[in-house]
TORDREN-122381 format. One record per residue: residue in three letters; residue number from 0; x, y, z of N, C-alpha, C in turn. Coordinates in steps of 0.02 Angstrom, whole numbers, plus 50000, padded with zeros to 5 digits. Layout:
N
ALA NUM X Y Z X Y Z X Y Z
...
This chain:
416
MET 0 57139 57447 45719 57086 57490 45733 57061 57472 45818
THR 1 57045 57529 45831 57029 57487 45909 56933 57470 45905
ALA 2 56942 57404 45959 56862 57370 45957 56837 57410 46019
THR 3 56767 57434 45999 56732 57471 46040 56680 57428 46079
ILE 4 56671 57434 46152 56646 57358 46190 56594 57386 46238
LEU 5 56535 57388 46228 56468 57414 46279 56461 57344 46329
VAL 6 56477 57363 46390 56470 57317 46442 56400 57349 46469
VAL 7 56355 57301 46490 56283 57333 46522 56267 57290 46587
ASP 8 56276 57310 46628 56267 57296 46703 56261 57330 46762
ASP 9 56210 57322 46792 56199 57391 46857 56233 57361 46925
GLU 10 56287 57318 46937 56325 57299 46969 56375 57368 46967
PRO 11 56394 57396 47036 56435 57445 47046 56494 57436 47010
ASP 12 56538 57367 47049 56615 57357 47057 56622 57353 46973
LEU 13 56586 57332 46935 56595 57279 46889 56646 57332 46822
GLU 14 56624 57396 46831 56664 57423 46766 56758 57451 46784
ALA 15 56750 57469 46861 56814 57460 46888 56851 57401 46867
LEU 16 56827 57330 46875 56857 57280 46877 56871 57273 46802
VAL 17 56833 57282 46752 56854 57264 46686 56893 57316 46665
LEU 18 56910 57382 46676 56948 57443 46668 57028 57399 46686
GLN 19 57017 57363 46753 57085 57356 46769 57120 57295 46730
LYS 20 57054 57224 46723 57086 57158 46679 57101 57181 46624
PHE 21 57079 57230 46572 57111 57250 46529 57133 57296 46512
ARG 22 57175 57331 46566 57207 57409 46572 57257 57391 46493
LYS 23 57291 57345 46497 57353 57331 46440 57324 57342 46362
GLN 24 57276 57302 46363 57239 57306 46278 57212 57377 46272
ILE 25 57159 57409 46333 57158 57495 46323 57206 57534 46315
ARG 26 57282 57530 46344 57329 57572 46332 57357 57549 46277
ASP 27 57359 57484 46254 57388 57475 46166 57346 57512 46114
GLY 28 57277 57520 46150 57220 57555 46078 57198 57491 46062
ALA 29 57192 57433 46087 57159 57367 46049 57096 57364 46061
VAL 30 57060 57400 46111 56974 57385 46137 56987 57475 46172
ALA 31 56911 57477 46169 56896 57526 46208 56827 57510 46260
PHE 32 56816 57538 46301 56743 57508 46343 56698 57564 46353
VAL 33 56638 57553 46328 56582 57585 46356 56548 57572 46412
PHE 34 56503 57604 46456 56466 57562 46513 56392 57592 46515
ALA 35 56361 57543 46548 56285 57576 46547 56247 57523 46598
HIS 36 56200 57532 46626 56159 57508 46701 56108 57473 46679
ASP 37 56086 57500 46619 56026 57460 46591 56001 57469 46535
GLY 38 55964 57413 46504 55933 57407 46430 55949 57481 46408
LEU 39 55914 57535 46429 55877 57591 46407 55948 57650 46377
GLU 40 55985 57624 46463 56071 57673 46450 56101 57650 46384
ALA 41 56094 57594 46389 56125 57538 46346 56093 57570 46256
LEU 42 56047 57575 46254 56034 57606 46179 56048 57673 46178
GLN 43 56042 57707 46220 56071 57793 46221 56151 57791 46210
SER 44 56173 57757 46240 56241 57735 46235 56266 57728 46166
ILE 45 56224 57664 46131 56232 57665 46063 56229 57717 46002
GLU 46 56173 57764 46025 56171 57799 45984 56218 57866 45979
LYS 47 56241 57860 46041 56300 57924 46046 56373 57894 46033
HIS 48 56361 57824 46043 56424 57781 46001 56412 57704 45950
PRO 49 56399 57753 45890 56362 57688 45827 56418 57643 45824
ASP 50 56489 57682 45837 56535 57611 45808 56555 57566 45875
VAL 51 56512 57550 45903 56520 57504 45956 56519 57413 45917
ASP 52 56566 57394 45921 56564 57330 45890 56537 57271 45918
MET 53 56548 57265 45993 56494 57194 46030 56472 57237 46085
VAL 54 56427 57194 46144 56394 57210 46181 56394 57149 46230
VAL 55 56410 57152 46305 56424 57117 46353 56364 57151 46396
SER 56 56302 57082 46406 56241 57128 46430 56221 57071 46490
ASP 57 56216 57101 46553 56173 57055 46602 56115 57040 46599
ILE 58 56091 56992 46600 56013 56979 46615 55966 57028 46637
ASN 59 55976 56999 46709 55930 57050 46773 55959 57110 46775
MET 60 55898 57163 46751 55935 57228 46768 55872 57273 46781
PRO 61 55878 57312 46819 55814 57373 46830 55804 57398 46771
GLY 62 55753 57437 46746 55736 57454 46694 55727 57426 46646
MET 63 55763 57414 46590 55756 57364 46523 55797 57309 46558
ASP 64 55780 57265 46539 55822 57196 46546 55867 57158 46519
GLY 65 55887 57132 46507 55960 57100 46448 55915 57078 46396
LEU 66 55864 57054 46411 55827 57008 46363 55782 57049 46307
SER 67 55770 57096 46342 55729 57149 46290 55773 57195 46257
LEU 68 55827 57193 46290 55876 57249 46243 55924 57191 46208
LEU 69 55919 57129 46217 55946 57079 46141 55893 57092 46090
GLN 70 55835 57094 46116 55768 57113 46062 55788 57157 46022
LYS 71 55796 57232 46052 55804 57271 46014 55849 57280 45983
LEU 72 55916 57264 45997 55993 57250 45964 55963 57201 45905
GLN 73 55933 57151 45903 55928 57118 45853 55886 57151 45790
GLU 74 55828 57198 45804 55795 57223 45766 55821 57275 45728
ALA 75 55883 57304 45756 55912 57354 45715 55929 57339 45656
GLU 76 55964 57389 45627 55980 57380 45544 56037 57339 45548
GLU 77 56089 57356 45604 56150 57334 45591 56156 57296 45683
LYS 78 56159 57249 45677 56135 57216 45737 56223 57178 45749
LYS 79 56217 57200 45836 56265 57208 45869 56293 57130 45898
SER 80 56343 57102 45895 56353 57042 45912 56359 57043 45988
THR 81 56306 57007 46042 56294 57015 46100 56329 56945 46135
ILE 82 56357 56970 46202 56361 56915 46240 56328 56914 46301
ILE 83 56277 56869 46342 56246 56856 46392 56269 56844 46453
VAL 84 56277 56879 46505 56285 56842 46564 56243 56857 46618
SER 85 56227 56783 46644 56183 56781 46695 56204 56734 46739
ALA 86 56175 56708 46799 56196 56670 46847 56179 56592 46827
TYR 87 56232 56546 46838 56219 56477 46826 56137 56435 46823
GLY 88 56117 56464 46875 56041 56414 46881 55995 56450 46823
ASP 89 55999 56523 46797 55983 56535 46762 55974 56501 46700
MET 90 55974 56457 46681 56003 56428 46603 55941 56437 46549
SER 91 55869 56447 46607 55805 56447 46547 55808 56521 46523
ASN 92 55828 56586 46548 55841 56644 46513 55913 56631 46461
ILE 93 55965 56598 46491 56011 56598 46441 55990 56570 46387
ARG 94 55959 56520 46379 55939 56476 46335 55889 56532 46277
THR 95 55852 56569 46334 55806 56596 46287 55844 56640 46223
ALA 96 55896 56674 46274 55941 56746 46238 55979 56708 46190
MET 97 56003 56650 46202 56031 56623 46123 55979 56611 46088
ASN 98 55923 56567 46073 55873 56587 46042 55839 56642 46003
ARG 99 55851 56696 46031 55851 56771 46001 55912 56797 45978
GLY 100 55962 56752 45953 56021 56801 45926 56072 56798 45971
ALA 101 56085 56777 46031 56148 56811 46059 56210 56768 46043
PHE 102 56247 56809 46031 56330 56755 46005 56358 56701 46055
ASP 103 56345 56715 46113 56380 56676 46160 56344 56690 46223
PHE 104 56380 56661 46289 56352 56680 46347 56406 56667 46413
LEU 105 56405 56691 46451 56452 56698 46519 56412 56670 46577
THR 106 56427 56626 46645 56395 56627 46680 56420 56683 46756
LYS 107 56390 56711 46789 56407 56718 46859 56429 56677 46900
PRO 108 56481 56684 46945 56532 56751 46941 56573 56749 46876
ILE 109 56576 56821 46854 56613 56820 46790 56691 56770 46805
ASP 110 56712 56762 46773 56792 56724 46768 56805 56766 46721
PHE 111 56851 56815 46739 56898 56862 46677 56918 56838 46630
GLY 112 56963 56784 46650 56995 56742 46593 56936 56712 46521
ASP 113 56896 56705 46557 56847 56664 46498 56797 56739 46468
LEU 114 56812 56786 46510 56780 56833 46471 56820 56860 46425
GLU 115 56898 56866 46432 56931 56892 46388 56940 56855 46327
THR 116 56930 56778 46344 56928 56729 46294 56873 56749 46239
THR 117 56823 56758 46283 56740 56754 46249 56750 56822 46198
ILE 118 56759 56875 46225 56771 56939 46180 56822 56927 46134
GLY 119 56872 56897 46149 56911 56909 46073 56885 56853 46016
LYS 120 56862 56802 46037 56838 56747 45993 56767 56815 45962
THR 121 56718 56829 45993 56678 56878 45960 56694 56935 45942
LEU 122 56752 56975 45930 56782 57020 45909 56806 56976 45840
ARG 123 56833 56941 45815 56864 56892 45779 56798 56876 45732
HIS 124 56728 56864 45755 56679 56844 45716 56640 56906 45701
VAL 125 56655 56974 45737 56626 57050 45732 56663 57058 45647
GLU 126 56738 57040 45660 56786 57058 45601 56763 57028 45531
MET 127 56745 56970 45556 56730 56923 45494 56667 56956 45469
LEU 128 56622 56973 45507 56551 57007 45470 56555 57070 45435
ARG 129 56619 57101 45480 56628 57162 45425 56665 57160 45368
GLU 130 56701 57105 45359 56733 57091 45295 56690 57064 45229
ALA 131 56633 57005 45272 56597 56993 45229 56554 57047 45195
ARG 132 56526 57101 45236 56500 57143 45210 56543 57200 45179
ARG 133 56602 57203 45181 56639 57271 45136 56641 57218 45084
ARG 134 56659 57147 45073 56662 57099 45006 56591 57108 44983
GLN 135 56533 57119 44996 56472 57113 44972 56474 57170 44944
ALA 136 56486 57236 44985 56480 57326 44937 56534 57327 44886
GLU 137 56581 57303 44885 56611 57296 44841 56607 57262 44759
ALA 138 56570 57191 44787 56533 57161 44725 56482 57202 44709
GLU 139 56443 57223 44746 56368 57259 44731 56418 57335 44682
ARG 140 56466 57378 44712 56498 57431 44670 56530 57378 44599
ALA 141 56547 57337 44589 56600 57308 44525 56520 57286 44481
GLN 142 56472 57247 44526 56396 57234 44479 56367 57277 44426
ALA 143 56358 57339 44488 56347 57423 44450 56389 57428 44399
SER 144 56442 57456 44401 56500 57468 44347 56484 57405 44288
LEU 145 56493 57355 44308 56496 57291 44247 56425 57291 44207
SER 146 56382 57323 44249 56307 57305 44205 56302 57347 44151
ARG 147 56349 57411 44151 56346 57453 44105 56370 57421 44033
TYR 148 56406 57379 44045 56445 57343 43989 56412 57263 43982
PHE 149 56410 57235 44025 56388 57155 44002 56303 57148 44032
SER 150 56287 57096 44005 56208 57073 44029 56226 57056 44069
PRO 151 56154 57053 44120 56163 57032 44201 56202 56961 44207
GLN 152 56189 56921 44169 56212 56859 44191 56296 56858 44191
ILE 153 56306 56901 44144 56394 56891 44127 56413 56949 44196
ALA 154 56391 57007 44219 56377 57052 44260 56400 57030 44323
LEU 155 56347 56966 44335 56348 56951 44411 56406 56891 44422
LYS 156 56413 56867 44361 56478 56797 44356 56550 56851 44376
LEU 157 56554 56910 44344 56613 56958 44347 56616 56993 44406
ALA 158 56571 57003 44433 56566 57056 44498 56612 57023 44559
ALA 159 56598 56949 44560 56650 56916 44625 56730 56949 44636
ASP 160 56755 56954 44546 56808 56958 44519 56827 57000 44457
CYS 161 56814 57068 44469 56815 57107 44406 56895 57095 44368
GLU 162 56932 57067 44401 57013 57079 44387 57031 57005 44358
GLY 163 56982 56948 44366 56997 56888 44343 56992 56888 44259
ASP 164 56987 56829 44253 56995 56798 44197 56951 56840 44127
GLY 165 56974 56880 44091 56931 56905 44044 56941 56997 44053
MET 166 56962 56981 44105 56973 57061 44122 57047 57097 44104
GLU 167 57097 57058 44080 57135 57094 44106 57157 57094 43991
VAL 168 57209 57122 43975 57194 57137 43880 57226 57089 43867
GLN 169 57208 57051 43816 57220 57004 43772 57199 57003 43705
TRP 170 57241 56966 43672 57189 56933 43604 57137 56909 43598
ARG 171 57073 56926 43564 57037 56868 43564 56992 56870 43508
ASP 172 56986 56819 43486 56920 56798 43416 56862 56809 43440
VAL 173 56836 56883 43390 56773 56909 43408 56731 56928 43360
ALA 174 56668 56934 43390 56603 56961 43322 56597 57032 43337
ALA 175 56617 57089 43313 56598 57160 43332 56537 57185 43288
ILE 176 56488 57217 43327 56450 57267 43300 56446 57342 43303
PHE 177 56446 57389 43251 56449 57442 43258 56375 57479 43260
THR 178 56347 57524 43266 56289 57553 43243 56281 57632 43249
ASP 179 56249 57657 43223 56266 57731 43216 56181 57740 43195
ILE 180 56177 57792 43182 56106 57850 43168 56106 57890 43118
ALA 181 56084 57888 43071 56106 57924 43000 56063 57996 43027
GLY 182 56105 58062 43018 56071 58125 43022 56059 58143 43075
PHE 183 56109 58093 43154 56103 58143 43203 56124 58189 43212
THR 184 56151 58209 43175 56195 58293 43203 56139 58328 43205
SER 185 56106 58323 43134 56041 58381 43135 55995 58381 43183
LEU 186 55982 58322 43195 55914 58310 43259 55937 58332 43310
VAL 187 56028 58347 43321 56038 58388 43386 56040 58451 43389
GLU 188 56065 58467 43336 56039 58545 43317 55953 58580 43316
THR 189 55930 58518 43306 55848 58556 43289 55813 58540 43345
ALA 190 55829 58474 43381 55795 58454 43424 55777 58488 43493
ALA 191 55747 58491 43536 55722 58522 43609 55761 58470 43650
PRO 192 55805 58509 43693 55854 58483 43735 55820 58419 43771
GLU 193 55756 58432 43801 55720 58366 43838 55705 58328 43780
VAL 194 55683 58353 43727 55639 58295 43681 55731 58247 43669
LEU 195 55768 58279 43651 55830 58218 43615 55845 58200 43683
GLY 196 55861 58220 43750 55867 58171 43828 55821 58119 43798
THR 197 55765 58121 43811 55714 58073 43827 55714 58029 43750
LEU 198 55733 58053 43701 55745 58011 43650 55797 57961 43663
LEU 199 55847 57991 43653 55930 57972 43671 55938 57919 43715
ASN 200 55900 57928 43771 55892 57890 43828 55870 57834 43814
GLU 201 55794 57823 43769 55759 57768 43783 55787 57737 43721
TYR 202 55835 57759 43661 55859 57727 43598 55904 57699 43639
VAL 203 55956 57721 43671 56016 57673 43695 55992 57623 43732
GLY 204 55956 57631 43796 55916 57582 43846 55898 57506 43798
GLY 205 55851 57560 43756 55813 57483 43704 55875 57446 43671
MET 206 55934 57475 43616 55965 57445 43605 56019 57396 43662
THR 207 56036 57432 43684 56077 57392 43745 56038 57323 43768
ASP 208 55986 57343 43797 55929 57266 43797 55942 57229 43752
VAL 209 55938 57239 43682 55949 57195 43633 56012 57146 43639
ILE 210 56080 57195 43651 56135 57161 43644 56153 57132 43713
PHE 211 56100 57149 43766 56110 57097 43826 56074 57043 43802
ALA 212 56013 57048 43787 55966 56980 43767 55990 56933 43730
HIS 213 56060 56948 43687 56101 56900 43657 56161 56882 43686
GLU 214 56167 56918 43747 56239 56912 43802 56302 56932 43761
GLY 215 56291 56999 43728 56337 57046 43710 56366 57088 43772
THR 216 56399 57118 43741 56472 57168 43778 56471 57218 43758
VAL 217 56446 57277 43772 56438 57326 43773 56497 57381 43779
ALA 218 56520 57395 43731 56606 57417 43728 56620 57498 43732
LYS 219 56571 57515 43694 56557 57583 43698 56502 57611 43682
VAL 220 56482 57677 43708 56430 57706 43700 56450 57779 43670
VAL 221 56466 57803 43619 56484 57880 43600 56436 57908 43580
GLY 222 56379 57952 43593 56325 57990 43588 56278 57926 43567
ASP 223 56267 57939 43496 56210 57874 43475 56248 57817 43451
ALA 224 56305 57833 43433 56331 57765 43410 56342 57730 43471
ILE 225 56348 57651 43448 56364 57608 43501 56410 57523 43474
GLN 226 56456 57511 43510 56486 57461 43500 56489 57403 43528
SER 227 56486 57351 43514 56471 57273 43533 56501 57236 43529
LEU 228 56520 57187 43578 56566 57124 43545 56525 57068 43572
PHE 229 56560 57006 43536 56533 56941 43554 56595 56904 43578
ASN 230 56593 56850 43611 56653 56823 43617 56706 56844 43659
ALA 231 56677 56903 43720 56721 56928 43743 56686 56968 43820
PRO 232 56687 56963 43864 56745 56924 43909 56763 56862 43905
GLY 233 56683 56802 43891 56671 56750 43906 56683 56715 43852
ASP 234 56685 56629 43841 56698 56615 43785 56627 56606 43750
GLN 235 56611 56614 43706 56547 56586 43667 56562 56578 43614
PRO 236 56563 56498 43595 56563 56475 43530 56549 56475 43474
ASP 237 56480 56517 43468 56427 56536 43420 56417 56612 43415
PHE 238 56492 56653 43433 56487 56712 43444 56458 56729 43375
ALA 239 56485 56714 43316 56459 56747 43242 56386 56737 43224
THR 240 56351 56677 43258 56283 56679 43259 56255 56717 43304
ARG 241 56262 56729 43365 56241 56776 43416 56248 56843 43382
ALA 242 56297 56871 43331 56312 56936 43315 56253 56945 43266
ILE 243 56250 56921 43202 56204 56912 43160 56145 56925 43193
ALA 244 56139 56871 43239 56050 56864 43262 56043 56928 43271
CYS 245 56093 56959 43327 56096 57017 43372 56080 57094 43313
ALA 246 56104 57074 43246 56121 57134 43208 56040 57137 43180
HIS 247 56008 57083 43163 55936 57069 43136 55887 57107 43186
ASN 248 55900 57106 43256 55866 57113 43300 55870 57186 43323
LEU 249 55933 57202 43330 55949 57285 43325 55907 57320 43273
ASP 250 55904 57309 43208 55862 57328 43158 55800 57331 43163
ALA 251 55774 57268 43204 55698 57274 43193 55678 57310 43240
TRP 252 55724 57328 43295 55688 57380 43359 55708 57456 43333
SER 253 55741 57472 43323 55775 57537 43291 55736 57549 43241
GLU 254 55679 57508 43202 55642 57526 43163 55576 57552 43176
LYS 255 55558 57498 43233 55488 57506 43274 55497 57574 43307
PHE 256 55572 57595 43330 55593 57664 43382 55573 57711 43336
ARG 257 55604 57713 43285 55602 57770 43232 55520 57774 43221
GLU 258 55499 57717 43184 55408 57739 43153 55388 57774 43232
ARG 259 55403 57752 43280 55358 57779 43349 55380 57846 43361
TRP 260 55420 57881 43347 55459 57933 43349 55425 57988 43312
ARG 261 55429 57952 43246 55420 57976 43188 55341 58003 43192
ALA 262 55292 57964 43222 55232 57972 43242 55217 58046 43291
LYS 263 55260 58052 43342 55266 58105 43362 55294 58172 43327
GLY 264 55305 58169 43266 55335 58203 43228 55410 58221 43229
ILE 265 55470 58190 43253 55518 58178 43259 55562 58117 43204
ASN 266 55589 58167 43156 55630 58126 43088 55703 58104 43123
PHE 267 55669 58033 43145 55728 57996 43172 55766 57954 43142
GLY 268 55829 57990 43106 55856 57930 43052 55886 57841 43057
VAL 269 55871 57825 43010 55903 57740 43007 55962 57740 43035
THR 270 55926 57686 43092 56042 57651 43114 56061 57605 43069
ARG 271 56113 57622 43057 56166 57588 43012 56194 57531 43063
ILE 272 56209 57464 43041 56248 57419 43082 56294 57377 43029
GLY 273 56341 57383 43050 56401 57345 43028 56430 57287 43082
VAL 274 56436 57217 43037 56463 57177 43084 56524 57130 43039
HIS 275 56569 57128 43112 56639 57086 43068 56680 57024 43121
ALA 276 56707 56987 43109 56738 56957 43159 56809 56928 43139
GLY 277 56837 56936 43210 56915 56907 43195 56950 56934 43252
PRO 278 57021 56947 43245 57061 56959 43317 57047 57025 43336
ALA 279 57042 57032 43404 57046 57104 43426 57084 57106 43506
LEU 280 57129 57168 43513 57143 57159 43584 57090 57211 43620
VAL 281 57076 57143 43678 57008 57161 43707 57026 57159 43775
GLY 282 56993 57195 43823 57017 57201 43894 57006 57260 43948
ASN 283 57012 57281 44005 56995 57336 44034 57055 57383 44018
PHE 284 57054 57442 43991 57099 57499 43944 57094 57555 44019
GLY 285 57066 57553 44058 57048 57613 44113 57118 57639 44154
GLY 286 57152 57616 44158 57208 57637 44201 57198 57601 44259
GLY 287 57214 57625 44312 57200 57616 44381 57124 57663 44406
ARG 288 57118 57700 44374 57051 57742 44401 56991 57718 44385
PHE 289 56989 57707 44317 56934 57673 44278 56925 57617 44257
PHE 290 56867 57602 44237 56854 57523 44223 56824 57549 44153
ASP 291 56857 57519 44085 56836 57537 44037 56866 57464 43968
TYR 292 56794 57414 43980 56814 57357 43950 56806 57371 43880
THR 293 56841 57388 43835 56830 57376 43743 56896 57332 43695
ALA 294 56883 57356 43656 56923 57324 43611 56967 57374 43552
TYR 295 57009 57352 43535 57043 57383 43477 57084 57334 43431
GLY 296 57094 57369 43363 57132 57325 43319 57095 57331 43256
ASP 297 57118 57291 43200 57092 57302 43126 57011 57275 43135
THR 298 57012 57213 43161 56941 57190 43160 56881 57243 43172
ILE 299 56911 57272 43238 56869 57348 43261 56868 57402 43220
ASN 300 56915 57418 43167 56913 57469 43117 56872 57441 43066
THR 301 56875 57377 43047 56861 57349 42993 56765 57359 43005
THR 302 56742 57345 43052 56676 57363 43073 56651 57415 43065
ALA 303 56684 57460 43097 56673 57535 43081 56655 57566 43018
ARG 304 56693 57529 42984 56705 57539 42894 56641 57510 42879
LEU 305 56616 57461 42887 56561 57413 42873 56482 57465 42884
GLU 306 56493 57501 42938 56440 57519 42973 56419 57598 42909
THR 307 56479 57619 42909 56482 57679 42863 56463 57638 42786
ALA 308 56480 57601 42760 56481 57570 42687 56402 57562 42701
ASN 309 56363 57555 42733 56277 57574 42726 56264 57634 42708
LYS 310 56284 57686 42729 56271 57751 42699 56275 57747 42619
PHE 311 56335 57725 42595 56338 57729 42505 56296 57681 42485
LEU 312 56280 57611 42524 56250 57558 42474 56179 57565 42475
GLY 313 56150 57603 42513 56072 57605 42536 56048 57543 42589
THR 314 56089 57521 42610 56077 57449 42657 56071 57473 42739
ARG 315 56047 57434 42793 56051 57461 42848 56091 57403 42885
ILE 316 56105 57342 42867 56151 57306 42896 56219 57287 42836
CYS 317 56295 57288 42860 56320 57263 42814 56356 57231 42861
ALA 318 56376 57159 42830 56421 57110 42866 56467 57083 42810
SER 319 56524 57074 42846 56561 57025 42833 56582 56955 42805
ALA 320 56618 56938 42746 56595 56882 42733 56638 56835 42778
THR 321 56669 56848 42828 56706 56813 42876 56645 56789 42925
VAL 322 56606 56866 42951 56549 56831 42987 56499 56792 42977
ALA 323 56487 56815 42915 56442 56764 42880 56449 56692 42856
ALA 324 56516 56679 42856 56536 56615 42846 56534 56570 42923
ALA 325 56558 56605 42954 56556 56571 43027 56481 56569 43057
ALA 326 56444 56615 43050 56366 56607 43063 56335 56544 43045
LYS 327 56309 56518 43099 56258 56460 43065 56197 56495 43031
GLY 328 56192 56450 42980 56111 56468 42944 56119 56534 42930
PHE 329 56173 56579 42892 56172 56631 42895 56129 56636 42811
GLN 330 56072 56679 42829 56046 56702 42755 56061 56767 42733
GLY 331 56078 56794 42676 56090 56856 42645 56106 56872 42578
ARG 332 56116 56922 42556 56151 56937 42489 56208 56978 42476
PRO 333 56252 56944 42428 56302 56982 42399 56306 57056 42392
VAL 334 56360 57099 42415 56352 57155 42392 56391 57186 42358
GLY 335 56456 57141 42354 56514 57157 42321 56580 57153 42368
ASP 336 56631 57172 42314 56696 57164 42358 56711 57247 42386
LEU 337 56727 57267 42447 56717 57323 42463 56805 57356 42470
MET 338 56820 57396 42446 56876 57431 42453 56885 57474 42514
LEU 339 56878 57457 42588 56863 57505 42640 56948 57539 42644
ARG 340 56910 57612 42674 56979 57642 42686 57013 57607 42772
GLY 341 57100 57614 42728 57144 57585 42799 57144 57517 42772
ARG 342 57120 57469 42722 57132 57426 42712 57174 57400 42638
SER 343 57208 57353 42634 57254 57375 42546 57207 57300 42521
GLU 344 57172 57273 42543 57142 57198 42519 57065 57206 42510
PRO 345 57010 57206 42461 56959 57198 42473 56927 57151 42506
LEU 346 56860 57182 42536 56834 57132 42570 56751 57114 42554
ARG 347 56737 57047 42549 56682 57035 42510 56609 57043 42580
ALA 348 56585 57074 42563 56518 57109 42615 56454 57081 42589
PHE 349 56407 57060 42648 56333 57034 42627 56290 57083 42651
GLU 350 56241 57080 42647 56185 57131 42672 56141 57047 42708
PRO 351 56146 57021 42753 56104 56993 42801 56033 57002 42790
LEU 352 56002 56973 42785 55912 56974 42780 55876 56925 42804
PRO 353 55839 56961 42844 55790 56898 42875 55752 56845 42843
PRO 354 55721 56801 42863 55702 56751 42822 55659 56752 42783
ALA 355 55603 56810 42784 55548 56820 42763 55573 56852 42682
LYS 356 55616 56886 42710 55646 56929 42649 55681 56877 42597
PHE 357 55714 56844 42627 55768 56798 42585 55734 56747 42567
LYS 358 55657 56732 42569 55629 56692 42541 55601 56728 42476
ASN 359 55598 56770 42481 55557 56821 42433 55596 56797 42352
PRO 360 55553 56804 42308 55582 56795 42236 55631 56857 42221
VAL 361 55620 56900 42244 55664 56959 42243 55724 56957 42252
THR 362 55744 56911 42306 55816 56885 42330 55854 56846 42283
ALA 363 55808 56812 42252 55830 56759 42186 55852 56808 42135
GLN 364 55814 56841 42108 55832 56883 42047 55897 56946 42073
TYR 365 55879 56963 42121 55948 57018 42149 56005 56962 42137
ALA 366 56019 56905 42153 56062 56835 42163 56104 56831 42077
GLU 367 56026 56823 42035 56048 56825 41970 56077 56876 41939
ALA 368 56076 56951 41949 56098 56997 41924 56146 57013 41959
PHE 369 56171 56997 42023 56241 57006 42038 56282 56928 42021
ALA 370 56262 56879 41990 56320 56843 41965 56349 56868 41903
LYS 371 56297 56894 41871 56292 56922 41791 56369 56989 41810
LEU 372 56363 57030 41854 56404 57077 41876 56464 57046 41881
GLU 373 56465 56980 41931 56517 56982 41942 56575 56926 41886
ALA 374 56533 56906 41846 56558 56866 41794 56575 56920 41730
GLY 375 56549 56982 41745 56565 57028 41698 56511 57015 41634
ASP 376 56464 56978 41638 56400 56990 41595 56379 57037 41582
ALA 377 56377 57074 41509 56347 57124 41482 56260 57136 41516
GLY 378 56238 57060 41524 56151 57064 41552 56147 57096 41629
ALA 379 56208 57108 41657 56195 57118 41697 56161 57183 41709
MET 380 56170 57239 41674 56141 57310 41681 56074 57307 41662
PRO 381 56050 57257 41638 55972 57249 41606 55939 57211 41663
SER 382 55975 57170 41675 55941 57128 41738 55923 57172 41801
PHE 383 55989 57208 41830 55971 57259 41873 55915 57309 41877
ALA 384 55910 57336 41800 55872 57387 41789 55796 57344 41779
ALA 385 55787 57299 41784 55726 57249 41770 55703 57256 41844
LEU 386 55761 57239 41895 55740 57234 41954 55721 57284 41994
VAL 387 55744 57351 41975 55734 57418 41999 55662 57431 41976
GLY 388 55667 57422 41915 55596 57451 41886 55505 57406 41939
LYS 389 55544 57343 41936 55481 57303 41971 55489 57333 42059
HIS 390 55544 57343 42079 55558 57344 42150 55598 57419 42158
ALA 391 55574 57476 42163 55601 57530 42168 55639 57550 42226
ASP 392 55601 57497 42269 55616 57507 42356 55692 57470 42367
ASP 393 55709 57433 42319 55791 57374 42326 55823 57441 42311
PRO 394 55854 57471 42379 55902 57519 42361 55968 57487 42325
LEU 395 55992 57422 42359 56058 57384 42343 56069 57376 42265
ALA 396 55998 57354 42246 55993 57341 42178 56011 57407 42142
GLY 397 55976 57447 42160 55978 57533 42143 56039 57557 42137
PHE 398 56090 57539 42177 56149 57559 42190 56204 57522 42144
HIS 399 56188 57458 42140 56226 57427 42070 56211 57465 42009
LEU 400 56151 57469 41978 56125 57497 41922 56167 57558 41924
LYS 401 56157 57606 41958 56184 57666 41970 56273 57651 41948
ARG 402 56297 57623 41969 56365 57614 41960 56382 57579 41884
LEU 403 56336 57541 41868 56348 57513 41794 56328 57571 41741
LEU 404 56300 57604 41761 56278 57661 41715 56325 57716 41711
ASN 405 56365 57712 41759 56427 57757 41770 56494 57723 41737
GLY 406 56479 57678 41738 56545 57641 41662 56564 57588 41730
ALA 407 56564 57585 41785 56595 57538 41832 56591 57469 41799
LYS 408 56631 57413 41817 56632 57366 41797 56650 57314 41868
GLY 409 56607 57245 41854 56625 57201 41904 56606 57225 41971
VAL 410 56612 57189 42027 56574 57184 42113 56642 57231 42134
ARG 411 56684 57251 42114 56740 57285 42170 56734 57356 42182
MET 412 56711 57382 42230 56708 57446 42232 56750 57493 42277
GLN 413 56766 57552 42278 56797 57582 42317 56766 57634 42360
LEU 414 56757 57616 42412 56713 57672 42477 56757 57707 42521
GLU 415 56734 57767 42541 56769 57832 42565 56765 57797 42644
């Protein structure tokens, strides 16, 4: 690439001497020269030639002198690397120029060998600055893209090398969360477009903020459905604990969101949440043109099935025994052994409970009834019936009572 150099000097012979000295570099396309006779003309020239890479300027000139020009160049958004030229006895002005940001200086009479060396050094410096700006711009673009998926802390870490460790496709143990909104299709068909746009943007933004607060990764947002991961791309030894805590906070945030919009006359459905842990194929599946950090495998499919299971169970959060066992201090109650679509073996599931609800006597009563159901005790039906009679708002107890009334036995159940 040709480097463009602006030479600013009022000596009439200098232009011819410079063109003669650098004729080979000019002929080879390495450099091109633009000339001005004072600072004002130099600024006008830069407006016409914004691609000027560096400036060589005398100090003593009519009109605008070199020091004033240097100050203007340093105030510009894109500063030009400048070589200041002056008589050897004018060292005070040269020192002022260096303090104002000049890159280097030469003394008169000009030694053209020294000028060539100094120009070469300055152009290398300019190229280093240009490369640094290019890398910064790339990092900013990468961070903007990564911020769609990762918390700000992780995005900042990955932005410097978005193809580094963790971006390549690999098997990782992860905890996954799936969320979906009940009845969202009906809402789409009935709500005004401007209302739906505001509602969904606020919902996805708020849910994403909750996930990022736990340093989770947003792997997919499809309409109202959100898929998030923990322990990817970076290592999080407590990924199961994070996932359960995040699920609780997502549930709490979405319920407040739902109440807020209900007060505005919008019937927003509950958010159903599935949580599971296990190995998954994780990485950037976007090919050469797109960045699509996501995960595939049985663990991901099972998480989606657990989210759907809430619809049948009447719960809002359904977590596998795998993630429950791995989460520190997990509190919840057993749902049963679910035969999920696509799986040949039953999966024990739990409903995670917040501390206040876990300590409620209802939880102990439910655990007692569930233990009878699991043991095949005939007392399971009256126990669940008594629980529903006292707490009609307990959908999971009502679900098991309905199963028993329909002749079901044990805690294994087939779900579509």
